[in-house]
C-alpha positions in Angstrom: 35.5 -57.7 14.9 34.9 -54.0 15.4 31.5 -52.5 15.6 30.6 -50.0 12.8 30.8 -46.4 14.1 28.0 -45.3 11.7 24.7 -45.6 13.6 21.3 -45.9 12.1 20.6 -42.2 12.8 23.8 -41.1 11.0 22.9 -43.3 8.0 19.5 -41.7 7.7 20.9 -38.2 7.9 23.4 -39.0 5.1 20.5 -40.4 3.0 18.5 -37.2 3.5 21.5 -35.1 2.5 22.0 -37.1 -0.7 18.2 -36.8 -1.5 18.3 -33.0 -1.0 21.4 -32.7 -3.2 19.7 -34.7 -5.9 16.5 -32.6 -5.7 18.5 -29.4 -5.9 20.3 -30.6 -9.0 17.0 -31.5 -10.6 15.6 -28.1 -9.9 18.7 -26.4 -11.3 18.4 -28.4 -14.5 14.7 -27.5 -14.8 15.5 -23.8 -14.4 18.1 -24.0 -17.1 15.5 -25.6 -19.5 12.8 -23.1 -18.8 14.9 -19.9 -18.5 14.2 -16.9 -20.6 17.8 -16.5 -21.6 18.4 -16.7 -25.3 14.8 -15.6 -26.2 14.5 -12.7 -28.6 13.3 -9.3 -27.5 9.8 -9.6 -29.1 9.0 -12.8 -27.1 9.7 -11.0 -23.8 7.1 -8.2 -24.4 4.0 -8.1 -22.2 1.0 -5.8 -22.9 -1.5 -4.3 -20.5 -5.1 -3.6 -21.6 -7.4 -0.9 -20.4 -8.5 -3.0 -17.4 -5.0 -3.7 -16.2 -4.9 -7.3 -17.5 -1.4 -8.5 -18.7 -1.4 -10.4 -22.0 1.1 -11.5 -24.6 -1.0 -10.0 -27.5 -1.0 -6.3 -28.3 -4.2 -4.3 -27.6 -6.6 -3.5 -30.5 -5.9 0.1 -31.5 -9.3 0.5 -33.2 -10.9 0.7 -29.7 -8.5 3.4 -28.6 -10.1 6.4 -27.0 -8.8 10.0 -27.2 -8.6 11.8 -23.9 -7.8 15.5 -23.6 -5.2 16.3 -21.0 -7.5 19.1 -19.7 -10.1 16.5 -18.7 -7.6 14.6 -16.4 -8.0 15.5 -12.8 -5.2 14.5 -10.5 -6.4 16.1 -7.3 -9.7 16.7 -5.6 -11.9 19.0 -7.7 -11.7 22.5 -6.3 -14.9 24.2 -5.1 -15.6 27.7 -6.1 -14.0 30.1 -3.7 -16.4 32.0 -1.4 -15.7 35.1 0.6 -15.8 34.5 4.3 -18.3 37.4 4.8 -20.9 35.5 2.7 -23.7 33.9 4.6 -24.2 30.2 3.8 -27.3 27.9 4.2 -27.2 24.5 5.7 -28.9 21.8 7.7 -27.9 20.8 11.3 -26.9 17.2 10.7 -25.8 16.6 14.4 -26.1 18.6 17.6 -25.4 17.5 21.2 -26.9 19.9 23.7 -25.1 18.3 26.7 -21.7 18.8 25.1 -22.5 22.0 23.2 -21.3 21.3 19.8 -22.5 19.9 16.5 -22.1 19.8 12.7 -23.9 21.7 9.9 -24.0 20.2 6.4 -23.5 23.1 3.9 -26.1 23.0 1.0 -23.7 23.9 -1.8 -20.4 22.2 -0.9 -22.0 19.4 1.1 -19.2 19.5 3.6 -19.7 19.1 7.3 -18.8 22.3 9.3 -18.2 22.3 13.0 -20.4 24.5 15.2 -20.0 25.4 18.9 -22.8 26.4 21.2 -21.1 29.8 21.8 -21.6 30.7 18.2 -25.4 30.0 18.2 -27.7 33.1 18.2 -30.8 30.9 18.7 -31.4 27.4 20.0 -31.0 24.7 17.3 -31.7 21.0 17.0 -31.1 18.3 14.4 -32.6 18.9 10.9 -33.1 22.7 11.5 -32.3 24.9 8.5 -29.8 27.5 9.5 -27.7 30.4 8.0 -24.1 31.0 9.1 -20.8 32.4 8.2 -17.8 30.1 7.8 -14.4 30.8 9.2 -11.1 28.9 9.2 -9.9 27.9 12.6 -6.8 26.0 13.7 -8.8 22.8 13.4 -10.6 23.5 10.1 -13.8 25.2 9.0 -16.0 26.5 11.8 -19.5 28.0 11.6 -20.0 31.4 13.3 -23.1 33.6 13.7 -25.5 30.7 13.3 -29.2 31.6 13.0 -32.4 29.7 12.1 
């Protein structure tokens, strides 16, 4: 009598393959039953409310707000243009004496403007109120002719 060539390990692998095939077939059948094919066009619609929530019911049009296209701002609001000769006021928000630079917070635009020790006409420290002229440099706005 010859010994069977199928070992226990081979039989287990074959059982696992059969089990996977069966599960795959069941999943395929389930997908066929729950698929959206054959539904009419109205059933496939989805609506989004003003908060971005997706629902199957259309939004209530009585709550609709009218918005003028002039009121929509896509970019950063533009500040009024100033001439570079105009003197500005600001407060020294940071200054490092050892390194010789700091920042001034402009009163009107609220932007931080770099200042170097070489542009100071008087000695300054933090929280001093100063006047200055602003110039564009290769790194951005820079304060020049800074005075208390």
